[in-house]
GUMIKE-81292 format. One record per residue (C-alpha): residue in one letter; x negated, y, z. Coordinates in steps of 0.5 Angstrom, whole numbers, always signed. Layout:
! GUMIKE-81292
<node rest="a" px="X" py="Y" pz="Z"/>
...
***
This chain:
! GUMIKE-81292
<node rest="m" px="-199" py="+290" pz="+167"/>
<node rest="v" px="-204" py="+288" pz="+172"/>
<node rest="e" px="-210" py="+292" pz="+173"/>
<node rest="i" px="-217" py="+291" pz="+176"/>
<node rest="k" px="-215" py="+294" pz="+182"/>
<node rest="d" px="-209" py="+289" pz="+183"/>
<node rest="v" px="-214" py="+283" pz="+183"/>
<node rest="q" px="-219" py="+287" pz="+188"/>
<node rest="e" px="-213" py="+288" pz="+193"/>
<node rest="a" px="-212" py="+280" pz="+192"/>
<node rest="r" px="-219" py="+279" pz="+194"/>
<node rest="i" px="-218" py="+282" pz="+200"/>
<node rest="r" px="-212" py="+278" pz="+202"/>
<node rest="l" px="-215" py="+272" pz="+200"/>
<node rest="l" px="-221" py="+273" pz="+205"/>
<node rest="g" px="-222" py="+267" pz="+210"/>
<node rest="v" px="-216" py="+264" pz="+206"/>
<node rest="a" px="-219" py="+261" pz="+199"/>
<node rest="h" px="-226" py="+258" pz="+199"/>
<node rest="r" px="-231" py="+262" pz="+195"/>
<node rest="t" px="-232" py="+256" pz="+190"/>
<node rest="l" px="-239" py="+254" pz="+187"/>
<node rest="t" px="-241" py="+257" pz="+180"/>
<node rest="a" px="-247" py="+253" pz="+178"/>
<node rest="y" px="-251" py="+251" pz="+172"/>
<node rest="s" px="-250" py="+244" pz="+169"/>
<node rest="a" px="-256" py="+242" pz="+165"/>
<node rest="t" px="-253" py="+236" pz="+162"/>
<node rest="f" px="-247" py="+239" pz="+159"/>
<node rest="s" px="-251" py="+245" pz="+157"/>
<node rest="r" px="-255" py="+240" pz="+153"/>
<node rest="l" px="-249" py="+237" pz="+150"/>
<node rest="a" px="-245" py="+243" pz="+148"/>
<node rest="g" px="-252" py="+247" pz="+146"/>
<node rest="a" px="-250" py="+253" pz="+150"/>
<node rest="e" px="-252" py="+255" pz="+158"/>
<node rest="v" px="-246" py="+252" pz="+161"/>
<node rest="y" px="-244" py="+254" pz="+168"/>
<node rest="f" px="-238" py="+251" pz="+172"/>
<node rest="k" px="-233" py="+254" pz="+177"/>
<node rest="y" px="-231" py="+249" pz="+181"/>
<node rest="e" px="-224" py="+250" pz="+183"/>
<node rest="n" px="-223" py="+243" pz="+184"/>
<node rest="l" px="-226" py="+244" pz="+190"/>
<node rest="q" px="-221" py="+250" pz="+192"/>
<node rest="k" px="-216" py="+249" pz="+198"/>
<node rest="t" px="-211" py="+244" pz="+196"/>
<node rest="g" px="-215" py="+242" pz="+190"/>
<node rest="s" px="-214" py="+247" pz="+185"/>
<node rest="f" px="-214" py="+255" pz="+184"/>
<node rest="k" px="-207" py="+256" pz="+185"/>
<node rest="l" px="-208" py="+257" pz="+192"/>
<node rest="r" px="-210" py="+264" pz="+190"/>
<node rest="g" px="-204" py="+267" pz="+186"/>
<node rest="a" px="-199" py="+263" pz="+191"/>
<node rest="y" px="-202" py="+266" pz="+197"/>
<node rest="n" px="-203" py="+273" pz="+194"/>
<node rest="k" px="-196" py="+273" pz="+192"/>
<node rest="v" px="-193" py="+270" pz="+199"/>
<node rest="a" px="-197" py="+274" pz="+203"/>
<node rest="s" px="-195" py="+281" pz="+199"/>
<node rest="l" px="-187" py="+279" pz="+201"/>
<node rest="p" px="-183" py="+284" pz="+205"/>
<node rest="v" px="-181" py="+282" pz="+211"/>
<node rest="k" px="-173" py="+281" pz="+209"/>
<node rest="e" px="-176" py="+276" pz="+203"/>
<node rest="r" px="-180" py="+272" pz="+208"/>
<node rest="e" px="-174" py="+271" pz="+212"/>
<node rest="r" px="-170" py="+268" pz="+206"/>
<node rest="g" px="-175" py="+263" pz="+205"/>
<node rest="v" px="-178" py="+261" pz="+198"/>
<node rest="v" px="-177" py="+257" pz="+193"/>
<node rest="a" px="-182" py="+255" pz="+187"/>
<node rest="a" px="-182" py="+250" pz="+181"/>
<node rest="s" px="-189" py="+247" pz="+180"/>
<node rest="a" px="-192" py="+241" pz="+176"/>
<node rest="g" px="-196" py="+240" pz="+183"/>
<node rest="n" px="-202" py="+245" pz="+184"/>
<node rest="h" px="-197" py="+251" pz="+185"/>
<node rest="a" px="-193" py="+247" pz="+189"/>
<node rest="q" px="-199" py="+246" pz="+194"/>
<node rest="g" px="-201" py="+253" pz="+194"/>
<node rest="v" px="-194" py="+255" pz="+195"/>
<node rest="a" px="-193" py="+250" pz="+201"/>
<node rest="f" px="-200" py="+252" pz="+204"/>
<node rest="a" px="-198" py="+259" pz="+204"/>
<node rest="s" px="-191" py="+259" pz="+206"/>
<node rest="f" px="-194" py="+254" pz="+212"/>
<node rest="s" px="-199" py="+259" pz="+214"/>
<node rest="a" px="-194" py="+265" pz="+214"/>
<node rest="g" px="-189" py="+261" pz="+218"/>
<node rest="i" px="-184" py="+261" pz="+212"/>
<node rest="p" px="-179" py="+255" pz="+210"/>
<node rest="a" px="-181" py="+253" pz="+203"/>
<node rest="t" px="-177" py="+249" pz="+198"/>
<node rest="i" px="-181" py="+246" pz="+192"/>
<node rest="v" px="-178" py="+243" pz="+185"/>
<node rest="m" px="-182" py="+238" pz="+181"/>
<node rest="p" px="-181" py="+234" pz="+175"/>
<node rest="e" px="-179" py="+227" pz="+177"/>
<node rest="g" px="-186" py="+224" pz="+174"/>
<node rest="a" px="-190" py="+229" pz="+178"/>
<node rest="p" px="-196" py="+225" pz="+181"/>
<node rest="l" px="-195" py="+222" pz="+187"/>
<node rest="a" px="-201" py="+225" pz="+190"/>
<node rest="k" px="-199" py="+232" pz="+189"/>
<node rest="i" px="-192" py="+230" pz="+192"/>
<node rest="q" px="-195" py="+228" pz="+198"/>
<node rest="a" px="-200" py="+233" pz="+199"/>
<node rest="t" px="-194" py="+238" pz="+198"/>
<node rest="q" px="-190" py="+235" pz="+203"/>
<node rest="s" px="-196" py="+235" pz="+208"/>
<node rest="y" px="-196" py="+242" pz="+208"/>
<node rest="g" px="-189" py="+242" pz="+211"/>
<node rest="a" px="-185" py="+244" pz="+204"/>
<node rest="k" px="-178" py="+241" pz="+202"/>
<node rest="v" px="-180" py="+237" pz="+195"/>
<node rest="i" px="-174" py="+236" pz="+190"/>
<node rest="l" px="-175" py="+232" pz="+184"/>
<node rest="h" px="-172" py="+234" pz="+178"/>
<node rest="g" px="-172" py="+233" pz="+170"/>
<node rest="v" px="-178" py="+231" pz="+166"/>
<node rest="s" px="-182" py="+237" pz="+165"/>
<node rest="y" px="-184" py="+244" pz="+169"/>
<node rest="d" px="-179" py="+248" pz="+165"/>
<node rest="d" px="-173" py="+243" pz="+168"/>
<node rest="a" px="-176" py="+244" pz="+175"/>
<node rest="f" px="-176" py="+251" pz="+174"/>
<node rest="l" px="-169" py="+252" pz="+172"/>
<node rest="k" px="-167" py="+247" pz="+178"/>
<node rest="a" px="-171" py="+252" pz="+182"/>
<node rest="k" px="-167" py="+258" pz="+180"/>
<node rest="e" px="-161" py="+255" pz="+181"/>
<node rest="i" px="-163" py="+254" pz="+188"/>
<node rest="m" px="-165" py="+261" pz="+189"/>
<node rest="e" px="-158" py="+264" pz="+187"/>
<node rest="k" px="-155" py="+259" pz="+191"/>
<node rest="e" px="-159" py="+260" pz="+198"/>
<node rest="g" px="-162" py="+267" pz="+197"/>
<node rest="a" px="-169" py="+264" pz="+197"/>
<node rest="t" px="-175" py="+268" pz="+194"/>
<node rest="f" px="-177" py="+265" pz="+188"/>
<node rest="v" px="-185" py="+265" pz="+187"/>
<node rest="h" px="-186" py="+264" pz="+180"/>
<node rest="a" px="-192" py="+259" pz="+178"/>
<node rest="f" px="-195" py="+264" pz="+173"/>
<node rest="d" px="-191" py="+270" pz="+171"/>
<node rest="d" px="-192" py="+274" pz="+177"/>
<node rest="p" px="-196" py="+280" pz="+178"/>
<node rest="k" px="-199" py="+278" pz="+184"/>
<node rest="v" px="-200" py="+271" pz="+182"/>
<node rest="i" px="-204" py="+273" pz="+176"/>
<node rest="a" px="-208" py="+278" pz="+180"/>
<node rest="g" px="-210" py="+272" pz="+185"/>
<node rest="q" px="-212" py="+268" pz="+180"/>
<node rest="g" px="-216" py="+274" pz="+177"/>
<node rest="t" px="-221" py="+273" pz="+183"/>
<node rest="i" px="-224" py="+267" pz="+180"/>
<node rest="a" px="-227" py="+272" pz="+175"/>
<node rest="l" px="-230" py="+277" pz="+180"/>
<node rest="e" px="-233" py="+271" pz="+183"/>
<node rest="m" px="-236" py="+268" pz="+177"/>
<node rest="l" px="-239" py="+275" pz="+174"/>
<node rest="e" px="-242" py="+276" pz="+181"/>
<node rest="d" px="-245" py="+270" pz="+181"/>
<node rest="v" px="-247" py="+270" pz="+174"/>
<node rest="p" px="-247" py="+277" pz="+171"/>
<node rest="e" px="-250" py="+275" pz="+164"/>
<node rest="l" px="-244" py="+271" pz="+163"/>
<node rest="d" px="-241" py="+273" pz="+156"/>
<node rest="m" px="-236" py="+268" pz="+155"/>
<node rest="l" px="-230" py="+265" pz="+160"/>
<node rest="v" px="-227" py="+259" pz="+158"/>
<node rest="a" px="-220" py="+256" pz="+162"/>
<node rest="p" px="-214" py="+252" pz="+161"/>
<node rest="v" px="-208" py="+255" pz="+159"/>
<node rest="g" px="-201" py="+253" pz="+161"/>
<node rest="g" px="-196" py="+258" pz="+163"/>
<node rest="g" px="-202" py="+263" pz="+162"/>
<node rest="g" px="-203" py="+266" pz="+169"/>
<node rest="l" px="-210" py="+264" pz="+170"/>
<node rest="i" px="-212" py="+266" pz="+163"/>
<node rest="a" px="-209" py="+273" pz="+164"/>
<node rest="g" px="-212" py="+274" pz="+171"/>
<node rest="l" px="-219" py="+272" pz="+168"/>
<node rest="a" px="-218" py="+277" pz="+162"/>
<node rest="v" px="-215" py="+283" pz="+166"/>
<node rest="a" px="-221" py="+282" pz="+171"/>
<node rest="a" px="-227" py="+280" pz="+166"/>
<node rest="k" px="-225" py="+285" pz="+161"/>
<node rest="a" px="-225" py="+291" pz="+166"/>
<node rest="i" px="-232" py="+289" pz="+168"/>
<node rest="k" px="-235" py="+287" pz="+161"/>
<node rest="p" px="-230" py="+289" pz="+156"/>
<node rest="h" px="-234" py="+285" pz="+150"/>
<node rest="l" px="-234" py="+279" pz="+154"/>
<node rest="k" px="-230" py="+273" pz="+150"/>
<node rest="v" px="-224" py="+270" pz="+154"/>
<node rest="i" px="-222" py="+263" pz="+151"/>
<node rest="g" px="-216" py="+259" pz="+153"/>
<node rest="v" px="-216" py="+252" pz="+152"/>
<node rest="q" px="-209" py="+248" pz="+151"/>
<node rest="a" px="-207" py="+241" pz="+151"/>
<node rest="k" px="-205" py="+239" pz="+143"/>
<node rest="g" px="-198" py="+236" pz="+146"/>
<node rest="a" px="-196" py="+242" pz="+149"/>
<node rest="p" px="-199" py="+248" pz="+145"/>
<node rest="s" px="-194" py="+254" pz="+147"/>
<node rest="a" px="-199" py="+259" pz="+149"/>
<node rest="y" px="-203" py="+257" pz="+143"/>
<node rest="a" px="-197" py="+258" pz="+138"/>
<node rest="s" px="-195" py="+264" pz="+141"/>
<node rest="l" px="-202" py="+267" pz="+140"/>
<node rest="k" px="-202" py="+265" pz="+133"/>
<node rest="e" px="-195" py="+268" pz="+132"/>
<node rest="r" px="-196" py="+274" pz="+136"/>
<node rest="r" px="-189" py="+272" pz="+139"/>
<node rest="k" px="-187" py="+268" pz="+145"/>
<node rest="v" px="-186" py="+261" pz="+143"/>
<node rest="t" px="-181" py="+256" pz="+146"/>
<node rest="l" px="-183" py="+248" pz="+145"/>
<node rest="a" px="-177" py="+243" pz="+144"/>
<node rest="s" px="-182" py="+238" pz="+148"/>
<node rest="v" px="-188" py="+237" pz="+151"/>
<node rest="s" px="-193" py="+231" pz="+152"/>
<node rest="t" px="-200" py="+231" pz="+155"/>
<node rest="i" px="-204" py="+227" pz="+161"/>
<node rest="a" px="-205" py="+235" pz="+163"/>
<node rest="d" px="-199" py="+235" pz="+167"/>
<node rest="g" px="-201" py="+242" pz="+170"/>
<node rest="i" px="-201" py="+245" pz="+163"/>
<node rest="a" px="-195" py="+242" pz="+160"/>
<node rest="v" px="-191" py="+248" pz="+159"/>
<node rest="k" px="-186" py="+249" pz="+154"/>
<node rest="t" px="-186" py="+257" pz="+154"/>
<node rest="p" px="-191" py="+262" pz="+157"/>
<node rest="g" px="-189" py="+267" pz="+161"/>
<node rest="e" px="-187" py="+274" pz="+159"/>
<node rest="l" px="-192" py="+278" pz="+163"/>
<node rest="t" px="-197" py="+273" pz="+161"/>
<node rest="s" px="-196" py="+273" pz="+154"/>
<node rest="k" px="-197" py="+281" pz="+153"/>
<node rest="i" px="-204" py="+280" pz="+157"/>
<node rest="i" px="-206" py="+274" pz="+153"/>
<node rest="f" px="-204" py="+278" pz="+146"/>
<node rest="d" px="-208" py="+284" pz="+149"/>
<node rest="l" px="-214" py="+281" pz="+152"/>
<node rest="v" px="-215" py="+274" pz="+150"/>
<node rest="d" px="-220" py="+273" pz="+144"/>
<node rest="d" px="-217" py="+266" pz="+142"/>
<node rest="i" px="-214" py="+259" pz="+145"/>
<node rest="v" px="-216" py="+252" pz="+142"/>
<node rest="l" px="-213" py="+245" pz="+143"/>
<node rest="v" px="-215" py="+239" pz="+145"/>
<node rest="d" px="-212" py="+232" pz="+145"/>
<node rest="d" px="-211" py="+227" pz="+150"/>
<node rest="e" px="-217" py="+223" pz="+148"/>
<node rest="e" px="-221" py="+229" pz="+148"/>
<node rest="i" px="-219" py="+230" pz="+155"/>
<node rest="a" px="-219" py="+223" pz="+158"/>
<node rest="q" px="-226" py="+223" pz="+155"/>
<node rest="a" px="-228" py="+229" pz="+159"/>
<node rest="i" px="-225" py="+227" pz="+165"/>
<node rest="l" px="-229" py="+221" pz="+165"/>
<node rest="m" px="-236" py="+224" pz="+163"/>
<node rest="m" px="-235" py="+229" pz="+169"/>
<node rest="l" px="-234" py="+223" pz="+173"/>
<node rest="e" px="-240" py="+219" pz="+171"/>
<node rest="r" px="-245" py="+225" pz="+169"/>
<node rest="g" px="-242" py="+231" pz="+173"/>
<node rest="k" px="-240" py="+227" pz="+179"/>
<node rest="v" px="-234" py="+231" pz="+179"/>
<node rest="m" px="-227" py="+228" pz="+179"/>
<node rest="l" px="-222" py="+233" pz="+175"/>
<node rest="e" px="-215" py="+232" pz="+173"/>
<node rest="g" px="-213" py="+233" pz="+166"/>
<node rest="a" px="-211" py="+241" pz="+166"/>
<node rest="g" px="-218" py="+242" pz="+170"/>
<node rest="a" px="-222" py="+238" pz="+164"/>
<node rest="v" px="-219" py="+241" pz="+158"/>
<node rest="g" px="-225" py="+247" pz="+158"/>
<node rest="v" px="-230" py="+241" pz="+158"/>
<node rest="a" px="-226" py="+237" pz="+153"/>
<node rest="a" px="-227" py="+243" pz="+148"/>
<node rest="l" px="-234" py="+244" pz="+149"/>
<node rest="l" px="-235" py="+237" pz="+148"/>
<node rest="a" px="-231" py="+237" pz="+142"/>
<node rest="q" px="-234" py="+243" pz="+139"/>
<node rest="k" px="-227" py="+247" pz="+139"/>
<node rest="i" px="-231" py="+253" pz="+141"/>
<node rest="p" px="-237" py="+256" pz="+138"/>
<node rest="v" px="-241" py="+257" pz="+144"/>
<node rest="r" px="-248" py="+256" pz="+141"/>
<node rest="g" px="-253" py="+261" pz="+144"/>
<node rest="h" px="-248" py="+264" pz="+149"/>
<node rest="k" px="-248" py="+264" pz="+157"/>
<node rest="v" px="-241" py="+260" pz="+158"/>
<node rest="g" px="-237" py="+260" pz="+164"/>
<node rest="v" px="-232" py="+254" pz="+165"/>
<node rest="v" px="-226" py="+254" pz="+170"/>
<node rest="l" px="-225" py="+247" pz="+173"/>
<node rest="s" px="-218" py="+249" pz="+175"/>
<node rest="g" px="-216" py="+243" pz="+179"/>
<node rest="g" px="-218" py="+236" pz="+181"/>
<node rest="n" px="-211" py="+233" pz="+184"/>
<node rest="i" px="-211" py="+227" pz="+179"/>
<node rest="d" px="-207" py="+221" pz="+181"/>
<node rest="v" px="-211" py="+215" pz="+182"/>
<node rest="h" px="-207" py="+210" pz="+177"/>
<node rest="t" px="-209" py="+215" pz="+172"/>
<node rest="i" px="-216" py="+215" pz="+173"/>
<node rest="s" px="-216" py="+208" pz="+173"/>
<node rest="i" px="-213" py="+207" pz="+166"/>
<node rest="i" px="-218" py="+213" pz="+164"/>
<node rest="i" px="-224" py="+209" pz="+166"/>
<node rest="e" px="-222" py="+202" pz="+163"/>
<node rest="r" px="-220" py="+206" pz="+157"/>
<node rest="g" px="-227" py="+209" pz="+157"/>
<node rest="l" px="-231" py="+203" pz="+158"/>
<node rest="v" px="-227" py="+199" pz="+152"/>
<node rest="k" px="-229" py="+205" pz="+148"/>
<node rest="s" px="-236" py="+205" pz="+149"/>
<node rest="g" px="-237" py="+198" pz="+149"/>
<node rest="r" px="-238" py="+197" pz="+156"/>
<node rest="y" px="-232" py="+192" pz="+157"/>
<node rest="v" px="-228" py="+187" pz="+153"/>
<node rest="r" px="-223" py="+182" pz="+153"/>
<node rest="i" px="-223" py="+176" pz="+149"/>
<node rest="k" px="-219" py="+170" pz="+148"/>
<node rest="t" px="-221" py="+163" pz="+145"/>
<node rest="i" px="-219" py="+156" pz="+145"/>
<node rest="l" px="-223" py="+150" pz="+148"/>
<node rest="d" px="-222" py="+142" pz="+148"/>
<node rest="d" px="-219" py="+141" pz="+155"/>
<node rest="k" px="-224" py="+136" pz="+157"/>
<node rest="p" px="-229" py="+136" pz="+162"/>
<node rest="g" px="-235" py="+141" pz="+161"/>
<node rest="a" px="-232" py="+145" pz="+155"/>
<node rest="l" px="-231" py="+151" pz="+159"/>
<node rest="q" px="-238" py="+150" pz="+162"/>
<node rest="k" px="-241" py="+150" pz="+155"/>
<node rest="l" px="-237" py="+157" pz="+153"/>
<node rest="l" px="-240" py="+160" pz="+160"/>
<node rest="e" px="-247" py="+158" pz="+159"/>
<node rest="l" px="-247" py="+162" pz="+152"/>
<node rest="i" px="-244" py="+168" pz="+155"/>
<node rest="a" px="-249" py="+168" pz="+161"/>
<node rest="r" px="-255" py="+167" pz="+156"/>
<node rest="e" px="-253" py="+173" pz="+152"/>
<node rest="k" px="-253" py="+177" pz="+159"/>
<node rest="a" px="-245" py="+179" pz="+160"/>
<node rest="n" px="-242" py="+179" pz="+166"/>
<node rest="i" px="-236" py="+175" pz="+167"/>
<node rest="i" px="-231" py="+179" pz="+171"/>
<node rest="f" px="-224" py="+176" pz="+170"/>
<node rest="i" px="-223" py="+169" pz="+167"/>
<node rest="n" px="-216" py="+165" pz="+166"/>
<node rest="h" px="-216" py="+158" pz="+164"/>
<node rest="d" px="-209" py="+156" pz="+161"/>
<node rest="r" px="-207" py="+149" pz="+158"/>
<node rest="i" px="-199" py="+149" pz="+159"/>
<node rest="a" px="-197" py="+155" pz="+155"/>
<node rest="p" px="-192" py="+153" pz="+150"/>
<node rest="h" px="-197" py="+156" pz="+144"/>
<node rest="v" px="-203" py="+152" pz="+146"/>
<node rest="p" px="-204" py="+145" pz="+143"/>
<node rest="i" px="-203" py="+139" pz="+147"/>
<node rest="k" px="-210" py="+137" pz="+149"/>
<node rest="q" px="-213" py="+144" pz="+149"/>
<node rest="a" px="-213" py="+150" pz="+153"/>
<node rest="e" px="-213" py="+158" pz="+152"/>
<node rest="v" px="-219" py="+162" pz="+155"/>
<node rest="e" px="-218" py="+169" pz="+156"/>
<node rest="l" px="-225" py="+173" pz="+159"/>
<node rest="a" px="-226" py="+180" pz="+161"/>
<node rest="l" px="-233" py="+181" pz="+160"/>
<node rest="e" px="-238" py="+187" pz="+163"/>
<node rest="t" px="-242" py="+189" pz="+157"/>
<node rest="r" px="-248" py="+194" pz="+155"/>
<node rest="d" px="-245" py="+197" pz="+149"/>
<node rest="l" px="-241" py="+196" pz="+142"/>
<node rest="s" px="-247" py="+192" pz="+139"/>
<node rest="h" px="-248" py="+188" pz="+145"/>
<node rest="i" px="-241" py="+186" pz="+144"/>
<node rest="e" px="-242" py="+184" pz="+137"/>
<node rest="k" px="-248" py="+180" pz="+139"/>
<node rest="i" px="-244" py="+176" pz="+144"/>
<node rest="l" px="-238" py="+175" pz="+138"/>
<node rest="a" px="-243" py="+173" pz="+133"/>
<node rest="v" px="-246" py="+168" pz="+138"/>
<node rest="l" px="-239" py="+165" pz="+140"/>
<node rest="r" px="-237" py="+164" pz="+132"/>
<node rest="e" px="-243" py="+161" pz="+130"/>
<node rest="a" px="-242" py="+156" pz="+136"/>
<node rest="g" px="-235" py="+154" pz="+133"/>
<node rest="y" px="-231" py="+158" pz="+137"/>
<node rest="q" px="-225" py="+162" pz="+134"/>
<node rest="i" px="-224" py="+169" pz="+137"/>
<node rest="l" px="-217" py="+170" pz="+138"/>
<node rest="q" px="-217" py="+177" pz="+141"/>
<node rest="n" px="-222" py="+182" pz="+143"/>
***
């Protein structure tokens, strides 16, 4: 088992390597959650996530003979960057297997540290099996993403920093995939404050650790599906499961809509960009999945390596849900002034037009008429309803909104 002394030793190895990231109070999210909320900004860590801590602690601990053989690892992305950085720093060749759907930003960042990247399978677990094949074939040293004492100890250094910065914390909230982060936090935090609550958050589409804790046995899922790719793990680790059973107080679930909302809220209100896994703790607070009222809560923002295409989709969907963006279609007579009349009505309601398409040749459009599609920037849902009501009153048939 991992002990507090292992975490303290990891901290020494990480001096001058890992950033001591900020632990800061958030007035906005404290108000929303009804608790004192402190964020640990591991999204600002080197390589963009907490994974550097465990990966570097493992690689730096390797005996000379194991270093000479090089290292191999499997990762959805963040562990890949941590291993690549640690290997580059130590002058060790590294091969990283990542799922074929891994975000491009994570693949490119891993390659930028000099690692060889192999894309294989659709999930972390598929990549893991391929990495084990490479290990056996080439004799490389395997660096596990979570089920390793050195990796767990490295992640536990986060709790040391949080409790030094805010000693009065009585609850820690963190994402759970394979369990390396939550296990390290629990080992360190419970050794310092035995009555402190340690709560994990997992994606509803990948609830392996949640199911394992409830059943008190390691559960393997048939498949996983979530925008939180960093915690999309079918099976938690052997060692991490034991620590979770002993020390973690609870694990809760959040769905992808709640995760997306948390990403958007942190971007707009917190001025911070998070990936899906990094936002699940915030999602749990906003969705009231954890009884935090009256508590001093530390939330680990575990990473910020999100694909820009995913961010753009989340932003657009969020704007639609909040009524700040809408698309509408209607049919006009194809004659001079018809489009101008429509636009004047929209302008009068103070909606900003950001896209317009005027189509009079599509097969489904009647001759002598035109289909107009508009994308509007609006204030809220009531503003949209007012615009639609005005258009209908003027005789326009709204085909889609």
